[in-house]
C-alpha positions as a printed Julia matrix, in Angstrom:
402×3 Matrix{Float64}:
 156.03  106.42   69.54
 158.2   104.53   67.06
 160.51  106.83   64.82
 160.16  104.17   61.52
 160.17  105.28   58.11
 156.63  105.52   57.48
 155.66  106.59   61.31
 157.85  109.7    61.11
 160.44  111.62   58.59
 163.77  110.08   59.95
 166.63  109.16   57.58
 167.63  105.53   57.79
 170.97  103.77   56.72
 170.52  103.21   52.73
 167.78  105.63   52.63
 167.74  108.94   51.52
 166.49  111.77   54.23
 162.85  113.0    53.3
 162.57  116.46   52.54
 161.85  118.33   55.5
 158.88  120.33   54.23
 157.19  116.99   53.86
 157.72  116.27   57.75
 155.99  119.71   58.35
 152.75  118.46   56.75
 149.57  118.53   58.74
 148.45  115.3    58.06
 151.31  113.68   59.47
 150.42  114.97   62.87
 147.42  113.04   63.39
 149.82  109.74   61.76
 152.13  110.63   64.66
 149.57  111.23   67.66
 147.72  107.85   66.42
 150.81  105.24   66.24
 151.97  107.09   69.61
 148.79  106.5    71.37
 148.49  102.76   70.2
 151.72  101.73   70.67
 151.34  101.31   74.58
 148.13   99.06   74.76
 147.76   98.77   78.17
 148.34  102.93   78.88
 145.6   103.0    76.23
 143.17  100.34   78.35
 143.87  102.45   81.28
 143.6   105.67   79.77
 140.14  105.02   78.11
 138.96  102.99   81.38
 139.85  106.55   83.38
 137.46  108.52   80.99
 134.93  106.17   80.86
 134.47  106.08   84.39
 134.44  109.86   84.49
 131.9   110.15   81.61
 129.6   107.74   83.65
 130.0   109.35   86.86
 129.22  112.86   85.45
 126.82  111.2    83.51
 125.04  109.43   86.25
 125.5   112.41   88.89
 124.11  114.92   86.83
 121.03  113.01   85.39
 120.22  112.28   88.91
 120.36  116.15   89.41
 118.03  116.96   86.42
 115.96  114.17   87.43
 115.52  115.41   90.86
 114.69  118.81   89.44
 111.94  117.15   87.1
 110.44  115.13   90.38
 110.25  118.32   92.68
 108.62  120.49   89.76
 106.43  117.58   88.58
 103.52  118.93   90.55
 104.05  122.71   89.31
 104.35  121.78   85.76
 101.12  119.82   85.7
  98.81  122.29   88.23
  97.12  125.02   86.33
  97.48  128.42   88.41
  99.02  131.78   88.11
  99.2   132.32   92.05
  99.8   130.18   94.82
  97.8   130.78   98.42
 100.02  128.82  100.74
 100.37  128.7   104.56
 102.67  130.83  106.02
 106.53  129.27  106.21
 105.5   126.69  103.53
 108.91  125.61  102.07
 107.68  123.19   99.1
 104.89  121.35   98.13
 106.04  118.3    99.98
 106.15  120.51  102.95
 101.76  120.37  103.45
  99.7   122.14  106.09
  96.18  123.41  106.44
  94.89  126.61  105.32
  92.28  128.18  107.66
  89.61  127.6   105.34
  88.13  130.82  104.65
  90.61  131.27  101.41
  88.24  130.04   98.41
  85.67  132.47   98.99
  87.87  135.5    99.62
  89.73  134.96   96.7
  86.65  134.61   94.42
  85.43  137.51   95.83
  88.79  139.5    94.33
  88.49  141.23   91.28
  90.37  139.71   88.35
  90.1   135.9    89.41
  89.24  134.14   86.47
  88.92  130.61   88.52
  89.91  129.13   91.67
  91.2   125.3    92.51
  91.79  124.05   95.98
  94.51  121.04   96.67
  94.37  119.19  100.16
  97.85  117.56  100.79
  98.99  115.56  103.41
 101.02  112.64  104.83
  99.05  109.4   105.59
  99.71  105.97  106.84
  99.04  103.36  104.06
  98.26   99.89  105.34
  99.07   97.35  102.74
  96.23   94.35  101.99
  98.79   91.79  103.4
  99.89   93.38  106.22
 102.57   96.14  107.01
 102.13   99.9   106.49
 104.1   102.69  104.91
 104.2   106.37  104.24
 102.62  108.05  101.4
 101.4   111.53  100.7
  98.17  111.76   99.72
  96.79  114.63   96.84
  93.33  115.54   96.36
  92.26  117.9    93.57
  88.99  118.8    91.94
  88.48  116.18   89.26
  86.86  117.49   86.11
  86.89  117.57   82.46
  90.41  118.48   81.24
  92.02  118.02   84.9
  95.79  117.85   84.86
  96.07  115.66   88.34
  96.61  113.09   87.95
  98.99  112.89   84.75
 100.03  109.93   82.63
  97.3   107.56   83.45
  97.87  104.09   82.22
  95.29  102.3    83.25
  91.89  103.22   84.19
  91.06  106.92   83.9
  91.23  110.29   86.12
  87.33  110.27   85.8
  87.07  106.87   87.63
  88.46  108.66   90.96
  85.0   110.38   91.44
  84.13  106.58   92.82
  83.64  106.33   96.63
  87.16  105.82   98.34
  88.9   105.65   94.75
  92.4   106.64   94.53
  95.27  106.46   92.17
  98.76  105.3    92.51
 101.76  105.09   90.12
 102.89  101.25   89.01
 106.38  102.05   90.18
 105.37  101.85   93.93
 103.24   98.75   93.79
 105.43   96.58   95.32
 106.22   99.46   98.24
 102.33   99.5    98.69
 101.77   95.61   98.55
  99.62   96.09   95.39
  99.91   94.25   92.07
  97.02   95.36   89.93
  94.28   97.98   89.33
  91.42   97.18   91.82
  93.05   96.18   94.63
  92.13   97.47   98.28
  94.18   99.35  100.84
  93.62  101.19  104.09
  94.54  104.84  104.48
  94.32  106.03  107.92
  92.34  102.94  108.79
  89.73  103.64  105.94
  89.05  101.47  102.88
  90.33  102.61   99.37
  90.38  101.34   95.92
  93.05  101.7    93.6
  90.64  102.82   90.5
  93.65  104.0    88.36
  97.4   103.59   87.59
  99.82  106.15   86.48
 103.42  105.3    85.02
 106.17  107.67   85.64
 105.0   109.96   88.71
 107.72  109.7    90.91
 108.64  111.99   94.01
 111.36  113.5    95.32
 111.24  112.43   99.03
 110.82  108.36   97.17
 107.01  108.49   98.96
 104.6   107.46   96.88
 102.19  110.13   95.5
  98.56  108.99   96.31
  95.68  110.65   93.97
  92.08  111.46   94.88
  89.29  113.95   94.91
  89.42  116.82   97.12
  86.11  115.64   98.99
  87.94  112.23   99.26
  91.25  113.68  100.63
  89.74  115.92  103.25
  87.67  112.57  104.73
  90.98  110.57  104.87
  93.1   113.64  106.14
  90.25  114.55  108.75
  90.02  118.08  107.28
  86.67  119.93  107.44
  84.75  120.45  104.01
  86.39  123.97  103.58
  89.53  123.37  104.14
  92.78  122.92  101.97
  96.36  122.78  101.54
  96.78  125.29   98.46
  94.45  127.53   96.54
  95.27  127.71   92.63
  94.31  131.35   91.41
  93.81  131.66   87.61
  93.95  135.29   86.82
  91.37  136.82   84.33
  92.54  137.47   80.71
  94.5   141.26   81.01
  94.51  141.3    84.75
  97.91  142.28   86.28
  99.63  139.43   88.26
 101.27  141.39   90.88
  98.18  143.61   91.31
  96.3   140.48   91.77
  98.54  139.2    94.13
  98.73  142.48   96.28
  94.66  142.49   96.57
  94.5   139.04   97.76
  97.16  139.5    99.94
  95.19  142.26  101.78
  92.13  140.03  101.96
  94.43  137.21  103.45
  97.03  138.21  105.9
  97.53  135.12  107.4
  98.77  133.19  104.19
 101.57  133.69  101.35
 100.73  134.41   97.97
 103.43  133.18   95.53
 103.37  133.22   91.87
 103.66  130.15   90.33
 107.68  130.58   89.24
 108.07  131.48   92.68
 106.62  128.73   94.52
 108.43  126.31   92.16
 111.97  128.08   92.73
 111.29  127.86   96.39
 110.41  123.88   96.16
 113.65  123.64   94.1
 115.52  125.6    96.16
 114.45  124.04   99.33
 115.42  120.37   98.15
 118.12  120.88   96.04
 120.42  123.18   98.18
 118.79  123.73  101.89
 118.84  119.86  102.2
 122.1   119.79  100.43
 120.94  116.79   98.25
 122.08  118.97   95.12
 125.09  120.24   96.45
 126.21  116.23   96.85
 124.87  115.41   93.33
 127.13  118.46   92.02
 129.88  117.2    94.26
 129.94  113.72   93.15
 130.1   115.11   89.27
 133.28  116.71   90.02
 135.02  114.0    91.6
 134.62  112.1    88.42
 135.84  115.22   86.44
 138.9   115.21   88.97
 139.44  111.48   89.14
 139.2   111.15   85.25
 141.78  114.23   84.82
 144.15  112.45   87.0
 144.12  109.36   85.16
 144.4   110.55   81.78
 147.12  113.0    83.01
 149.5   110.42   84.65
 148.96  108.21   81.59
 149.66  111.0    79.16
 152.76  112.54   81.09
 154.14  108.46   81.73
 153.53  107.98   78.07
 155.66  111.42   76.72
 158.12  110.5    79.29
 158.9   107.3    77.55
 159.04  108.88   74.09
 161.33  111.63   75.1
 164.43  110.36   73.07
 161.93  110.25   69.73
 160.58  113.65   70.87
 163.89  114.97   70.85
 164.81  113.29   67.2
 162.16  115.2    65.51
 163.55  118.24   67.27
 166.59  117.69   65.92
 165.28  117.28   62.49
 163.87  121.11   62.92
 160.2   120.18   64.13
 158.99  123.09   66.14
 157.73  122.69   69.7
 153.81  123.45   68.67
 154.56  120.96   66.12
 154.95  118.24   68.91
 152.4   119.83   70.86
 149.99  119.05   68.36
 150.86  115.73   68.59
 150.09  115.18   72.1
 146.95  117.61   71.96
 145.32  115.02   69.1
 146.44  111.78   71.0
 144.62  113.17   73.74
 141.88  114.0    71.59
 141.56  110.55   70.16
 141.75  109.19   73.85
 138.81  111.62   74.9
 136.21  111.07   71.66
 137.11  107.06   72.38
 136.31  107.19   75.98
 133.55  109.6    75.45
 131.47  107.27   72.96
 132.06  103.94   75.23
 130.78  105.98   78.31
 128.02  107.47   76.47
 127.13  104.12   75.58
 127.72  102.68   78.94
 125.51  105.73   80.43
 122.7   105.45   78.56
 122.63  101.68   79.53
 122.38  102.28   83.59
 119.91  104.89   82.53
 117.63  102.27   80.76
 118.06   99.93   83.79
 117.25  102.4    86.02
 113.87  103.66   83.86
 111.59  101.18   86.21
 113.02  101.83   89.32
 112.09  105.1    91.82
 115.74  106.47   90.89
 115.02  109.28   87.83
 117.86  109.98   85.6
 117.84  111.97   82.83
 119.74  112.59   79.75
 119.34  115.57   77.41
 120.92  116.88   74.49
 122.46  119.87   76.48
 123.98  117.11   79.15
 125.15  115.19   76.15
 127.14  118.11   74.8
 128.2   119.46   78.03
 129.76  115.86   79.06
 131.55  116.17   75.28
 132.66  119.51   76.26
 133.62  118.04   79.5
 135.53  114.94   78.25
 137.44  117.06   75.63
 138.38  119.75   78.19
 139.54  117.27   80.73
 141.69  115.21   78.2
 143.37  118.8    76.73
 144.02  119.44   80.37
 145.64  116.48   80.86
 147.97  117.09   77.99
 149.29  120.34   79.16
 151.17  118.39   81.87
 152.59  116.45   79.1
 153.7   119.22   76.82
 155.48  121.17   80.01
 157.78  118.06   80.14
 158.35  118.36   76.06
 159.09  121.84   75.74
 162.4   121.44   78.18
 163.3   119.01   75.81
 167.06  119.62   74.49
 167.69  118.62   71.04
 171.25  117.74   71.83
 170.05  114.94   73.75
 169.81  112.74   70.96
 173.32  112.93   69.69
 174.61  111.78   73.07
 172.58  108.37   72.8
């Protein structure tokens, strides 16, 4: 920071000393902070790079976390039901097993049930048309008017799955499944299937492709009996207590678990994000970004403050309070935060856009953007405190010893 006549109110030879009252006006504080910040261009670049790195890393890590939540909960958000009948010990939707086969009739005979829908879910071997194979997760549902599975159908239609051996896959997994367009043929568990519908944006957390078909076709491909399913979705009649209905169904089906929609959704999220450690790893990466950014900003601000201790001492000798100088350092940190945040967000959005058609799902929401702004400002303010501790110990007398 230079203490010239236009940068700071310091008397120079041949010029009258400016009034102390003018020096203390608030508009001078941002001016001093700005000149101090841009005086050392290299230091500014290092600071901004550190902040941008931190913002991008935190944005991508938290964006991946939100994207993971969306993927895990996608089936629940598009399945219609108040209660789920699941095999005992089921940890998530992507951890399928088969029920005994008598659930549908037991549930339908329970007072208070409006409708029942069955899902047949299981892992299958997808053999590519040109050779090779990969694992996939088959989801069979009752295709009817207003069906919500599958969703985001970009080519064909859900009703086309009523054709024999018809399936729907997502365009994201074309390369992995060895197909290029709708109408291509492949094999599932050594049985021929035809792609009759293509979805866009349905990606699984486990990265295994979802393959949608009808309930009857799924049972055939999975080798399951005609009355067996993985999950039974129950829709309660209007005015029926969900808890009372759950208790009534539980008495009829002691060998299965009866979960509310919210419970099964939360169980799936908790399993994949926390029990497997995937969510903890993403959060740890975000925290690492915050720490790295804070260290870089703190080191740069501290070095800048140390290099200008004599100038700060001069301001103190002219009557500037410690609070006045602290405001200069804090505003300097805020300016760094805003520049770094804008550049970091621009780069983060570019990364999200580049990953849009990949198997990675990175989500940016308004709340996440606001959180990143608060984190960036907070990080830079905390880093500025290190420099402030150095300044408040300045003895104004050092200016007279130079």
